[in-house]
MINU-774381 format. One record per residue: residue number from 1; residue in three letters; chain; x, y, z of N, C-alpha, C in turn. Coordinates in pm, whole numbers, plus 50000, padded with zeros to 5 digits. Example, Ala and Ser with C-alpha at 12.3 -4.5 7.8 and 13.67 -1.06 7.14 Angstrom:
<nodes>
     n   res   chain   neast   nnorth     nup   caeast   canorth    caup   ceast   cnorth     cup
     1   Ala       A   51319    49431   50780    51230     49550   50780   51320    49670   50780
     2   Ser       A   51285    49775   50708    51367     49894   50714   51290    50003   50787
</nodes>
This chain:
<nodes>
     n   res   chain   neast   nnorth     nup   caeast   canorth    caup   ceast   cnorth     cup
     1   Met       A   23012    77844   48073    23022     77994   48068   23092    78107   48025
     2   Lys       A   23106    78116   48051    23168     78259   48016   23261    78310   47912
     3   Lys       A   23319    78130   47863    23393     78074   47779   23309    78173   47634
     4   Ile       A   23163    78111   47670    23068     78101   47553   23054    78267   47559
     5   Ile       A   23083    78316   47643    23004     78459   47612   23160    78534   47579
     6   Ser       A   23197    78559   47600    23335     78600   47506   23388    78575   47362
     7   Leu       A   23316    78415   47383    23332     78442   47210   23281    78512   47158
     8   Leu       A   23079    78482   47162    22990     78603   47169   23114    78749   47136
     9   Leu       A   23115    78809   47218    23129     78928   47196   23356    78938   47083
    10   Ala       A   23358    78856   47097    23467     78797   46971   23419    78836   46863
    11   Leu       A   23341    78734   46840    23228     78776   46684   23199    78891   46656
    12   Met       A   23095    78949   46733    23075     79067   46712   23137    79180   46725
    13   Leu       A   23223    79142   46775    23424     79239   46719   23403    79252   46613
    14   Val       A   23459    79105   46525    23477     79105   46415   23362    79151   46348
    15   Phe       A   23277    79114   46301    23172     79159   46257   23186    79293   46220
    16   Ala       A   23181    79405   46351    23117     79538   46329   23280    79595   46232
    17   Leu       A   23420    79508   46326    23521     79574   46206   23518    79572   46085
    18   Val       A   23480    79416   45950    23397     79419   45866   23342    79515   45825
    19   Ala       A   23216    79564   45934    23125     79662   45827   23185    79821   45827
    20   Cys       A   23199    79898   45970    23371     79988   45936   23470    80022   45816
    21   Thr       A   23474    79867   45799    23611     79847   45666   23502    79830   45571
    22   Ser       A   23390    79824   45504    23356     79761   45430   23220    79946   45380
    23   Lys       A   23252    80024   45502    23130     80138   45460   23281    80239   45439
    24   Glu       A   23415    80241   45493    23475     80316   45469   23539    80292   45325
    25   Asp       A   23526    80139   45225    23556     80156   45099   23452    80229   45016
    26   Lys       A   23259    80176   45041    23191     80260   44972   23237    80391   44956
    27   Gly       A   23218    80460   45058    23214     80577   45105   23066    80611   45171
    28   Thr       A   23017    80787   45148    22871     80813   45224   22803    80808   45067
    29   Pro       A   22717    80822   45087    22592     80848   44946   22639    81019   44841
    30   Glu       A   22658    81055   44906    22807     81181   44849   22890    81106   44818
    31   Glu       A   23018    81103   44810    23125     81072   44769   23065    80962   44646
    32   Ser       A   23007    80859   44663    22992     80745   44530   22919    80792   44418
    33   Asp       A   22822    80904   44473    22745     80961   44346   22831    81048   44240
    34   Glu       A   22976    81108   44331    23052     81210   44293   23133    81081   44197
    35   Thr       A   23212    80989   44287    23359     80916   44234   23256    80819   44147
    36   Asn       A   23193    80757   44121    23122     80638   44045   23007    80642   43959
    37   Thr       A   22970    80793   43933    22848     80836   43795   22913    80871   43760
    38   Pro       A   22919    80773   43628    23038     80879   43469   22944    80995   43407
    39   Glu       A   23036    81037   43348    22949     81195   43376   22889    81257   43256
    40   Gln       A   22784    81312   43213    22679     81350   43198   22709    81402   43066
    41   Asn       A   22739    81346   42924    22775     81337   42817   22698    81453   42729
    42   Val       A   22648    81606   42758    22539     81659   42629   22618    81646   42471
    43   Glu       A   22557    81636   42398    22555     81616   42268   22563    81765   42152
    44   Thr       A   22645    81829   42091    22559     81940   42053   22577    81864   41935
    45   Pro       A   22380    81951   41848    22417     81894   41744   22455    81928   41658
    46   Glu       A   22538    81871   41540    22651     81852   41419   22575    81898   41332
    47   Val       A   22678    82096   41288    22608     82138   41197   22687    82201   41056
    48   Ile       A   22594    82169   40980    22696     82214   40801   22786    82353   40823
    49   Ala       A   22907    82373   40773    22954     82501   40794   22954    82560   40678
    50   His       A   22973    82658   40726    22935     82803   40616   23060    82764   40429
    51   Gly       A   23001    82820   40338    23150     82813   40265   23120    82948   40270
    52   Glu       A   23198    82983   40167    23263     83077   40104   23148    83218   40059
    53   Leu       A   23191    83318   40145    23116     83517   40098   23191    83520   40047
    54   Asp       A   23045    83539   39878    23083     83703   39762   23006    83695   39723
    55   Ile       A   22943    83809   39806    22846     83953   39805   22892    83980   39699
    56   Lys       A   22783    84046   39575    22810     84054   39484   22704    84240   39541
    57   Tyr       A   22638    84240   39593    22534     84342   39610   22524    84353   39761
    58   Pro       A   22618    84381   39871    22679     84451   39962   22526    84516   40078
    59   Ala       A   22474    84621   39955    22383     84748   39987   22230    84635   39990
    60   Ile       A   22225    84583   39895    22082     84487   39908   22088    84338   39994
    61   Ile       A   22153    84273   39960    22137     84087   40063   22201    84152   40200
    62   Asp       A   22096    84073   40281    22170     84073   40454   22170    83896   40472
    63   Val       A   22287    83923   40479    22405     83753   40545   22348    83738   40651
    64   Asp       A   22293    83607   40687    22222     83572   40882   22346    83445   40874
    65   Gln       A   22456    83481   40959    22613     83391   40993   22543    83337   41098
    66   Asp       A   22410    83364   41151    22389     83218   41283   22324    83140   41258
    67   Val       A   22281    83166   41096    22200     83009   41085   22296    82933   41020
    68   Asn       A   22361    82761   41035    22334     82629   40989   22241    82544   41005
    69   Ala       A   22288    82460   40913    22175     82357   40851   22211    82265   40971
    70   Asn       A   22135    82214   41029    22138     82095   41129   22267    81943   41047
    71   Lys       A   22156    81973   40861    22230     81884   40820   22250    81871   40721
    72   Val       A   22220    81792   40610    22248     81874   40443   22064    81771   40431
    73   Tyr       A   22003    81926   40441    21896     81885   40400   21845    81928   40263
    74   Lys       A   21745    81887   40253    21730     81869   40050   21589    81967   40033
    75   Ile       A   21634    82069   39980    21528     82156   39958   21441    82182   39778
    76   Gly       A   21330    82204   39799    21312     82181   39667   21254    82322   39666
    77   Tyr       A   21273    82373   39502    21258     82509   39502   21169    82483   39372
    78   Ala       A   21026    82540   39306    21024     82543   39194   21040    82697   39086
    79   Asn       A   21130    82775   39012    21132     82873   39012   20998    82914   38850
    80   Trp       A   20941    83042   38893    20854     83092   38814   20789    83045   38707
    81   Asn       A   20970    83107   38672    20997     83050   38474   21136    83152   38432
    82   Asp       A   21153    83041   38411    21266     82991   38347   21312    83132   38286
    83   Glu       A   21282    83194   38221    21293     83246   38074   21249    83438   38119
    84   Asn       A   21239    83378   38245    21184     83583   38311   21326    83594   38398
    85   Ser       A   21363    83695   38324    21450     83815   38397   21476    83803   38553
    86   Ile       A   21360    83892   38665    21392     83866   38714   21339    83689   38812
    87   Ser       A   21276    83604   38796    21265     83486   38828   21383    83409   38802
    88   Ile       A   21468    83418   38696    21642     83389   38679   21698    83435   38846
    89   Ile       A   21704    83543   38861    21778     83656   38890   21718    83599   39086
    90   Val       A   21586    83539   39080    21572     83457   39190   21642    83367   39232
    91   Arg       A   21604    83251   39143    21642     83083   39107   21858    83161   39148
    92   Asp       A   21860    83253   39035    22009     83244   39169   22055    83249   39263
    93   Ser       A   21993    83358   39328    21997     83329   39503   21987    83303   39532
    94   Leu       A   21897    83221   39552    21877     83067   39582   21993    82983   39558
    95   Val       A   22030    82969   39467    22170     82874   39492   22314    82899   39558
    96   Asp       A   22285    83016   39502    22395     83064   39614   22392    83062   39717
    97   Ala       A   22276    83099   39746    22252     83097   39897   22222    82882   40019
    98   Ala       A   22217    82881   39872    22225     82675   39916   22373    82657   39924
    99   Lys       A   22447    82702   39845    22605     82667   39848   22627    82707   39961
   100   Phe       A   22591    82833   40042    22707     82859   40118   22630    82824   40255
   101   Tyr       A   22506    82744   40257    22443     82699   40431   22468    82608   40388
   102   Gly       A   22483    82498   40315    22542     82366   40244   22434    82242   40212
   103   Val       A   22292    82361   40136    22218     82236   40127   22219    82203   40039
   104   Glu       A   22124    82103   39979    22120     82080   39833   21950    82101   39750
   105   Leu       A   22025    82148   39718    21886     82268   39586   21817    82148   39517
   106   Met       A   21740    82107   39487    21686     82077   39350   21612    82162   39306
   107   Val       A   21595    82239   39133    21555     82311   39129   21443    82252   39031
   108   Phe       A   21324    82304   39021    21208     82315   38912   21174    82442   38855
   109   Asp       A   21087    82420   38736    21076     82516   38658   20899    82501   38613
   110   Asn       A   20797    82589   38672    20696     82589   38675   20658    82648   38559
   111   Lys       A   20704    82716   38441    20673     82727   38320   20543    82858   38334
   112   Gln       A   20446    82968   38447    20433     82968   38447   20312    82835   38434
   113   Asp       A   20314    82775   38411    20198     82658   38380   20058    82619   38499
   114   Pro       A   20027    82567   38517    19999     82577   38649   19945    82415   38629
   115   Asn       A   19943    82338   38590    19994     82168   38499   20124    82179   38593
   116   Gln       A   20273    82221   38531    20363     82220   38520   20410    82207   38688
   117   Ala       A   20337    82352   38740    20376     82342   38869   20347    82183   38981
   118   Met       A   20239    82164   38909    20133     82035   38999   20247    81906   38977
   119   Thr       A   20332    81946   38862    20396     81790   38831   20537    81790   38919
   120   Asn       A   20602    81964   38860    20750     82008   38997   20668    81984   39133
   121   Ala       A   20470    81949   39227    20511     81900   39270   20543    81789   39340
   122   Asp       A   20507    81706   39220    20432     81557   39289   20672    81533   39276
   123   Thr       A   20700    81562   39158    20856     81545   39163   20912    81502   39228
   124   Ala       A   20882    81656   39347    20979     81692   39455   20924    81642   39603
   125   Ile       A   20835    81587   39597    20726     81453   39691   20800    81308   39668
   126   Gln       A   20829    81257   39542    20874     81136   39499   21033    81147   39505
   127   Ala       A   21087    81262   39549    21252     81257   39582   21256    81324   39734
   128   Gln       A   21082    81312   39815    21143     81322   39945   21194    81475   40014
   129   Val       A   21218    81570   39903    21324     81668   40000   21184    81696   40090
   130   Asp       A   21350    81835   40204    21254     81826   40305   21226    81917   40303
   131   Tyr       A   21178    82019   40193    21042     82144   40208   21087    82196   40095
   132   Tyr       A   20986    82307   40081    20953     82346   39951   20925    82444   39909
   133   Leu       A   20990    82494   39837    20963     82715   39792   20884    82669   39622
   134   Asn       A   20719    82755   39642    20687     82750   39557   20658    82938   39436
   135   Phe       A   20712    82965   39371    20713     83060   39359   20571    83012   39178
   136   Asn       A   20458    83067   39210    20349     83060   39140   20228    83077   39140
   137   Gln       A   20188    83221   39028    20122     83273   39042   19969    83271   39057
   138   Asp       A   19943    83144   39011    19810     83119   39050   19745    83072   39234
   139   Glu       A   19621    83117   39277    19648     83050   39412   19565    82926   39473
   140   Ser       A   19469    82921   39360    19410     82813   39439   19487    82700   39330
   141   Ile       A   19598    82692   39283    19742     82616   39233   19769    82532   39417
   142   Asn       A   19880    82680   39433    19909     82666   39548   19860    82653   39666
   143   Ala       A   19696    82650   39692    19712     82590   39770   19718    82443   39743
   144   Ala       A   19640    82386   39654    19667     82260   39680   19747    82143   39627
   145   Ile       A   19856    82223   39562    20008     82187   39638   20031    82235   39768
   146   Ala       A   20013    82322   39812    20028     82271   40027   19960    82181   40052
   147   Lys       A   19835    82176   40043    19801     82045   40035   19822    81920   40058
   148   Lys       A   19873    81883   39931    19985     81729   39927   20075    81777   39938
   149   Leu       A   20216    81826   39985    20329     81846   40023   20251    81864   40200
   150   Glu       A   20148    81878   40244    20113     81875   40404   20123    81737   40411
   151   Asp       A   20030    81680   40321    19985     81505   40329   20138    81438   40320
   152   Ser       A   20212    81466   40252    20336     81463   40251   20381    81435   40417
   153   Gly       A   20358    81574   40437    20499     81576   40610   20567    81691   40533
   154   Ile       A   20577    81780   40427    20666     81890   40375   20574    81958   40359
   155   Ser       A   20658    82067   40463    20594     82179   40466   20633    82286   40318
   156   Met       A   20615    82418   40293    20631     82507   40192   20590    82668   40183
   157   Ile       A   20695    82720   40148    20639     82885   40155   20644    82957   39994
   158   Ser       A   20527    83008   40036    20509     83031   39865   20583    83154   39837
   159   Ile       A   20547    83138   39790    20646     83287   39660   20605    83365   39576
   160   Gln       A   20575    83548   39649    20468     83600   39582   20318    83650   39592
   161   Thr       A   20324    83477   39538    20189     83429   39499   20111    83391   39683
   162   Lys       A   20035    83404   39793    19993     83310   39848   19932    83195   39837
   163   Ala       A   19946    83097   39898    19883     82885   39914   19759    82934   40019
   164   Arg       A   19786    82853   40093    19608     82881   40186   19631    82988   40307
   165   Asp       A   19592    83092   40248    19546     83190   40353   19598    83223   40530
   166   Gly       A   19655    83226   40545    19613     83200   40750   19728    83030   40730
   167   Ile       A   19778    83015   40711    19792     82877   40718   19965    82847   40674
   168   Asp       A   19935    82870   40490    20125     82870   40439   20200    83003   40390
   169   Pro       A   20371    82988   40502    20411     83165   40504   20376    83184   40332
   170   Glu       A   20396    83269   40396    20439     83386   40227   20547    83451   40242
   171   Tyr       A   20625    83504   40084    20727     83608   40082   20664    83632   39940
   172   His       A   20622    83772   39969    20588     83790   39889   20537    83997   39954
   173   Val       A   20597    84093   39792    20642     84237   39741   20488    84319   39804
   174   Asp       A   20547    84441   39855    20383     84531   39905   20389    84567   39760
   175   Asn       A   20245    84460   39701    20202     84512   39517   20078    84609   39567
   176   Gln       A   20074    84694   39679    19982     84771   39658   20127    84930   39671
   177   Arg       A   20238    84882   39762    20320     85003   39722   20433    84997   39637
   178   Ile       A   20405    84893   39562    20490     84897   39446   20381    85058   39355
   179   Gly       A   20243    85001   39311    20231     85079   39212   20226    85195   39233
   180   Ser       A   20190    85240   39411    20173     85413   39416   20332    85506   39470
   181   Ile       A   20451    85413   39448    20573     85449   39471   20544    85475   39263
   182   Cys       A   20538    85385   39210    20533     85457   39079   20434    85612   38998
   183   Gly       A   20384    85600   39101    20203     85718   39059   20308    85819   39124
   184   Glu       A   20397    85761   39252    20427     85909   39332   20518    85985   39228
   185   Leu       A   20570    85841   39176    20739     85908   39110   20664    86066   38954
   186   Leu       A   20558    85970   38898    20508     86009   38785   20476    86161   38826
   187   Val       A   20344    86157   38897    20365     86284   38941   20420    86433   38997
   188   Lys       A   20561    86373   39092    20625     86462   39091   20724    86505   38998
   189   Glu       A   20743    86417   38865    20840     86440   38800   20752    86509   38633
   190   Ala       A   20590    86500   38673    20547     86599   38564   20477    86715   38590
   191   Asn       A   20514    86731   38761    20441     86832   38833   20591    86919   38786
   192   Glu       A   20767    86888   38763    20852     86976   38741   20857    86968   38610
   193   Arg       A   20860    86874   38502    20868     86922   38408   20778    87017   38267
   194   Trp       A   20640    86985   38389    20541     87002   38257   20434    87095   38366
   195   Ala       A   20486    87162   38394    20399     87257   38506   20254    87294   38471
   196   Asn       A   20259    87362   38347    20139     87448   38287   20085    87306   38199
   197   Glu       A   20169    87145   38202    20014     87099   38114   19943    87018   38213
   198   Lys       A   19845    86902   38136    19753     86790   38201   19806    86689   38116
   199   Pro       A   19891    86633   38215    19930     86528   38057   19803    86383   38126
   200   Ile       A   19844    86249   38041    19726     86198   38033   19772    86064   38149
   201   Leu       A   19750    85951   38154    19807     85846   38191   19718    85648   38128
   202   Phe       A   19883    85667   38147    19911     85539   38025   19921    85399   38141
   203   Ile       A   19796    85281   38085    19904     85171   38218   19885    85102   38125
   204   Ala       A   19979    85068   38141    20063     84866   38077   20070    84796   38211
   205   Gly       A   19939    84684   38207    19941     84616   38248   19907    84454   38221
   206   His       A   19877    84393   38342    19889     84271   38313   19762    84191   38393
   207   Pro       A   19655    84270   38356    19549     84119   38455   19481    83971   38479
   208   Glu       A   19480    83918   38310    19468     83832   38311   19651    83761   38444
   209   Ala       A   19742    83760   38491    19789     83690   38519   19736    83670   38775
   210   Gly       A   19674    83756   38754    19600     83780   38875   19656    83900   39002
   211   Val       A   19603    83891   39097    19577     83936   39216   19638    84037   39180
   212   Asn       A   19799    83980   39185    19878     84078   39171   19899    84205   39113
   213   Phe       A   19941    84182   39005    20010     84265   38917   19842    84341   38937
   214   Ile       A   19681    84367   38954    19603     84458   38886   19658    84502   38994
   215   Thr       A   19648    84523   39168    19674     84543   39289   19784    84670   39212
   216   Arg       A   19876    84575   39195    20033     84705   39133   19938    84802   39041
   217   Ala       A   19869    84815   38933    19821     84929   38815   19717    85009   38877
   218   Asn       A   19601    84917   38929    19509     84980   39056   19579    85067   39102
   219   Ser       A   19679    85078   39278    19759     85227   39355   19850    85243   39243
   220   Ala       A   19891    85303   39173    19951     85298   39099   19827    85462   39001
   221   Ile       A   19725    85388   38958    19590     85497   38850   19610    85628   39004
   222   Glu       A   19585    85509   39197    19553     85582   39258   19671    85705   39271
   223   Ala       A   19748    85679   39266    19905     85746   39360   19856    85899   39274
   224   Val       A   19871    85866   39145    19782     85954   39086   19697    86001   39038
   225   Lys       A   19602    85985   39111    19450     86072   39138   19426    86099   39215
   226   Ala       A   19477    86068   39319    19505     86165   39463   19578    86277   39408
   227   Glu       A   19662    86319   39372    19759     86422   39309   19633    86460   39140
   228   Met       A   19632    86463   39126    19545     86442   38942   19407    86429   39009
   229   Pro       A   19325    86430   39030    19213     86372   39040   19181    86407   38903
   230   Asp       A   19170    86488   38762    19104     86479   38708   19152    86458   38573
   231   Val       A   19271    86331   38577    19392     86334   38477   19261    86142   38444
   232   Lys       A   19333    86186   38277    19173     86072   38146   19294    85889   38168
   233   Val       A   19289    85820   38289    19316     85706   38203   19292    85610   38137
   234   Phe       A   19410    85585   38053    19393     85466   37965   19443    85366   37995
   235   Glu       A   19405    85198   38028    19477     85129   37986   19446    85032   37906
   236   Ile       A   19586    84975   37896    19570     84754   37823   19635    84644   37912
   237   Ser       A   19664    84535   37801    19681     84490   37887   19807    84421   37738
   238   Thr       A   19929    84443   37848    20063     84390   37774   20071    84217   37728
   239   Asp       A   19954    84095   37778    20000     83974   37770   20106    83903   37817
   240   Gly       A   20167    83992   37900    20351     83982   37922   20448    83983   37768
   241   Ser       A   20346    84062   37757    20569     84016   37545   20565    84190   37553
   242   Pro       A   20667    84207   37567    20761     84298   37511   20700    84357   37318
   243   Glu       A   20697    84292   37266    20629     84303   37127   20517    84403   37098
   244   Val       A   20434    84250   37153    20252     84327   37225   20252    84457   37294
   245   Thr       A   20301    84486   37435    20361     84621   37448   20418    84759   37435
   246   Arg       A   20484    84715   37281    20520     84766   37228   20461    84837   37105
   247   Gln       A   20349    84739   37010    20240     84756   36948   20151    84837   37004
   248   Lys       A   20077    84743   37137    20004     84808   37164   20033    85022   37166
   249   Thr       A   20122    85033   37261    20169     85159   37268   20217    85278   37199
   250   Ala       A   20223    85173   37056    20182     85305   36930   20136    85316   36862
   251   Asp       A   20027    85179   36924    19832     85230   36846   19796    85317   36963
   252   Phe       A   19854    85301   37076    19794     85425   37204   19829    85625   37109
   253   Leu       A   20023    85567   37077    20055     85718   37080   20023    85776   36917
   254   Thr       A   19970    85693   36881    19877     85755   36721   19775    85744   36719
   255   Ala       A   19694    85678   36834    19519     85749   36856   19611    85913   36913
   256   Asn       A   19670    85939   36949    19718     86031   37061   19787    86085   37061
   257   Pro       A   19862    86165   36917    19992     86246   36907   19971    86390   36946
   258   Ile       A   19929    86384   37000    20033     86567   37076   19962    86559   37234
   259   Gly       A   20067    86597   37341    20007     86612   37452   20111    86552   37561
   260   Lys       A   20156    86562   37679    20225     86437   37762   20202    86351   37842
   261   Val       A   20237    86256   37842    20245     86091   37905   20265    86059   38010
   262   Met       A   20220    85985   38098    20292     85974   38182   20254    85843   38233
   263   Met       A   20347    85727   38169    20317     85566   38141   20429    85507   38305
   264   Trp       A   20328    85424   38276    20348     85331   38359   20344    85118   38298
   265   Cys       A   20406    85076   38329    20416     84964   38257   20483    84889   38381
   266   His       A   20446    84726   38373    20416     84622   38554   20530    84554   38586
   267   Ile       A   20685    84555   38409    20760     84514   38431   20869    84560   38364
   268   Asp       A   20951    84582   38404    21098     84628   38263   21068    84596   38149
   269   Gln       A   21138    84441   38132    21088     84366   37983   21043    84434   37856
   270   Asn       A   20858    84401   37977    20773     84504   37821   20796    84642   37854
   271   Thr       A   20825    84728   37958    20910     84894   37911   20960    84901   37853
   272   Met       A   21057    84786   37781    21164     84797   37661   21067    84799   37563
   273   Gly       A   20944    84757   37544    20839     84767   37404   20777    84913   37428
   274   Met       A   20809    84915   37537    20703     85071   37559   20852    85168   37542
   275   Leu       A   20935    85214   37544    21030     85262   37537   21026    85263   37369
   276   Ala       A   21058    85148   37300    21070     85118   37141   20977    85205   37081
   277   Ala       A   20870    85190   37117    20736     85231   37049   20748    85431   37063
   278   Val       A   20779    85468   37169    20807     85638   37203   20911    85686   37143
   279   Lys       A   21051    85604   37127    21113     85636   36997   21083    85644   36896
   280   Ala       A   21015    85513   36861    20954     85545   36682   20927    85656   36688
   281   Ala       A   20807    85695   36751    20769     85770   36744   20738    85890   36719
   282   Gly       A   20849    85995   36856    20975     86061   36843   20908    86146   36916
   283   Arg       A   20883    86106   37032    20787     86162   37156   20889    86157   37299
   284   Glu       A   21011    86103   37291    21033     86175   37433   21068    86246   37504
   285   Asp       A   21075    86380   37449    21022     86524   37569   20829    86482   37592
   286   Asp       A   20772    86392   37547    20604     86410   37586   20606    86259   37686
   287   Val       A   20683    86234   37668    20637     86092   37811   20774    86112   37882
   288   Ile       A   20718    86021   38030    20736     85990   38114   20760    85791   38185
   289   Ile       A   20851    85780   38179    20761     85619   38263   20838    85550   38367
   290   Thr       A   20808    85507   38491    20813     85441   38533   20745    85283   38509
   291   Ser       A   20818    85233   38618    20843     85115   38594   20789    84991   38719
   292   Phe       A   20852    84849   38747    20923     84812   38843   20968    84681   38803
   293   Gly       A   21094    84642   38856    21158     84522   38865   21302    84603   38928
   294   Ala       A   21361    84659   38825    21467     84720   38843   21547    84622   38802
   295   Asn       A   21529    84569   38664    21626     84499   38611   21776    84554   38552
   296   Pro       A   21839    84497   38494    21989     84544   38446   21983    84634   38322
   297   Val       A   21798    84523   38263    21755     84564   38131   21749    84702   38126
   298   Val       A   21701    84825   38250    21726     84924   38212   21792    85029   38266
   299   Phe       A   21862    84975   38332    21949     85035   38390   22100    85113   38313
   300   Thr       A   22138    85125   38194    22133     85155   38070   22036    85333   38053
   301   Glu       A   21921    85296   38002    21884     85421   38069   21788    85498   38183
   302   Leu       A   21770    85452   38300    21812     85470   38429   21915    85604   38436
   303   Lys       A   22034    85618   38380    22186     85651   38381   22145    85767   38265
   304   Asp       A   22011    85736   38207    22048     85852   38104   21970    85971   38114
   305   Pro       A   22018    86097   38150    21882     86181   38186   21805    86205   38057
   306   Asn       A   21824    86197   38025    21743     86280   37906   21654    86069   37862
   307   Ser       A   21616    86012   37871    21584     85869   37884   21432    85957   37928
   308   Pro       A   21340    85893   37876    21189     85870   37925   21143    85782   38032
   309   Ile       A   21277    85698   38033    21211     85598   38165   21305    85649   38318
   310   Ile       A   21201    85733   38410    21244     85775   38520   21322    85736   38609
   311   Gly       A   21238    85586   38639    21272     85479   38741   21175    85363   38752
   312   Ser       A   21260    85306   38839    21205     85203   38838   21223    85086   39012
   313   Val       A   21088    85062   39053    21044     84998   39245   21116    84835   39192
   314   Ala       A   21248    84866   39280    21281     84725   39313   21183    84644   39379
   315   Gln       A   21258    84502   39392    21181     84403   39442   21316    84350   39531
   316   Phe       A   21451    84411   39477    21554     84315   39551   21575    84193   39511
   317   Ser       A   21561    84088   39380    21516     83995   39336   21697    83908   39396
   318   Glu       A   21722    83988   39415    21919     83928   39410   21874    83910   39601
   319   Arg       A   21843    83928   39629    21842     83927   39851   21706    83716   39834
   320   Phe       A   21642    83756   39731    21517     83621   39827   21552    83533   39861
   321   Gly       A   21665    83471   39841    21738     83287   39816   21782    83321   39967
   322   Trp       A   21858    83417   39979    21898     83455   40112   21828    83513   40232
   323   Asp       A   21747    83559   40159    21614     83563   40282   21493    83393   40294
   324   Leu       A   21519    83337   40227    21429     83259   40294   21503    83118   40308
   325   Leu       A   21610    83094   40297    21707     82985   40283   21678    83007   40496
   326   Pro       A   21680    83079   40516    21759     83083   40702   21600    83057   40801
   327   Leu       A   21483    83117   40636    21417     83034   40793   21305    82890   40796
   328   Val       A   21326    82834   40664    21359     82703   40659   21460    82614   40714
   329   Leu       A   21532    82679   40771    21655     82663   40794   21584    82644   40946
   330   Lys       A   21575    82780   40981    21505     82740   41128   21392    82620   41158
   331   His       A   21311    82624   41034    21195     82541   41028   21240    82413   41029
   332   Leu       A   21383    82350   40985    21396     82239   40999   21500    82165   41116
   333   Asn       A   21530    82262   41177    21641     82266   41262   21549    82203   41322
   334   Asp       A   21409    82353   41416    21406     82331   41527   21229    82352   41569
   335   Gly       A   21183    82342   41484    21077     82403   41459   20997    82552   41453
   336   Thr       A   21077    82628   41489    21035     82724   41449   20966    82816   41302
   337   Lys       A   20814    82812   41335    20788     82855   41207   20801    82965   41108
   338   Pro       A   20838    82941   40985    20808     83150   40926   20699    83216   40973
   339   Pro       A   20713    83374   40946    20604     83420   40991   20513    83392   40855
   340   Ile       A   20393    83420   40859    20289     83389   40739   20331    83492   40668
   341   Lys       A   20360    83671   40649    20400     83693   40618   20533    83773   40591
   342   Thr       A   20605    83764   40511    20748     83811   40490   20777    83894   40347
   343   Met       A   20799    84083   40430    20793     84144   40293   20982    84158   40250
   344   Pro       A   21031    84191   40129    21179     84276   40129   21153    84417   40119
   345   Pro       A   21244    84457   40166    21165     84582   40124   21174    84664   39964
   346   Leu       A   21144    84785   39959    21123     84742   39813   21196    84932   39829
   347   Asp       A   21220    85020   39725    21331     85073   39674   21259    85132   39553
   348   Ile       A   21320    85282   39486    21214     85305   39320   21404    85348   39282
   349   Ile       A   21459    85311   39203    21589     85311   39138   21621    85397   39017
   350   Thr       A   21652    85494   39022    21690     85659   38950   21772    85646   38899
   351   Lys       A   21838    85764   38878    21998     85725   38817   22063    85789   38902
   352   Asp       A   21963    85782   39052    22006     85917   39189   22146    85825   39224
   353   Asn       A   22024    85694   39261    22060     85555   39331   22100    85443   39329
   354   Leu       A   22175    85450   39177    22224     85278   39099   22273    85320   39177
   355   Ser       A   22401    85390   39130    22555     85314   39147   22515    85259   39370
   356   Thr       A   22414    85311   39440    22451     85271   39556   22469    85156   39590
   357   Tyr       A   22321    85110   39499    22241     84934   39499   22343    84864   39396
   358   Tyr       A   22386    84895   39302    22432     84846   39197   22547    84870   39205
   359   Pro       A   22692    84867   39229    22783     84965   39226   22869    84914   39102
   360   Glu       A   22837    84856   39013    22976     84855   38862   22858    84954   38761
   361   Asn       A   22745    84966   38807    22651     85102   38757   22693    85220   38784
</nodes>
């Protein structure tokens, strides 16, 4: 019996030693977590490196260098009209910004044509773009395009003219302020030049092009009337044509051969037609003109102290692409939606500040 008990005690001692050895090999639970759990690798999203940066107008363009594309996105851009100088500047700004941010840009031309705008959107959807930027003046068409894109899982920013109110982000200028700035400068200059005169106001708008153009013209009239409540106002439509503008301005000057005239035109290209009529009539000393666009076509006139053109409001079209693409990339990268309304800055370009914004001039 003693032998059996001794054998059992010996076996228990062996088992105890084996158990201790096993525990030492495995370590404590804390030690096991520390030594045997593989390291957690936190993956950083791969980003597209920025390209070379060569900004021609540093006083105008702000480049957001904190934004990168997480991949080579395909962005669709439908331009308003490739024959319009402002549209060309906007398009080129997007091309330059796309190169810097390393994204693919598909460029379309809406040709100021609703049917073409719809066709371009269809093509972009078939091409499976990641995002769409639409520059088109027709709100109802923009809304239809936005819905069609949404059904295909594509977001859109509408440029200058809204799409679905409160739904689709808009990037547009303050049209009310554009007209006001022009009217205010006309009144200021008229009071300085013609203190004892009662000038009349000649408005060359383009109401057929939509609410933005109507707003600009009306706000210019309101700004002048705020200081000259009895001013006589004459309005024409340019039909979007410099030649039509020239002819209608010539007809107006023929019908009003004497007196001082404050003139406003909705875009610089047509303003040059207006100026041609003023010069042909020999009325340079009787006329002052403000305009919209700050396009290079008027820069020579702005530098000339004797020119009737005294100022043009800049929306700084050169910066549009640089403002828009960071909004797009943030949305695509992490779902941060653009604000419903984003407005670029405005300033009226005159002989006094032309070289600040456009140094080569």
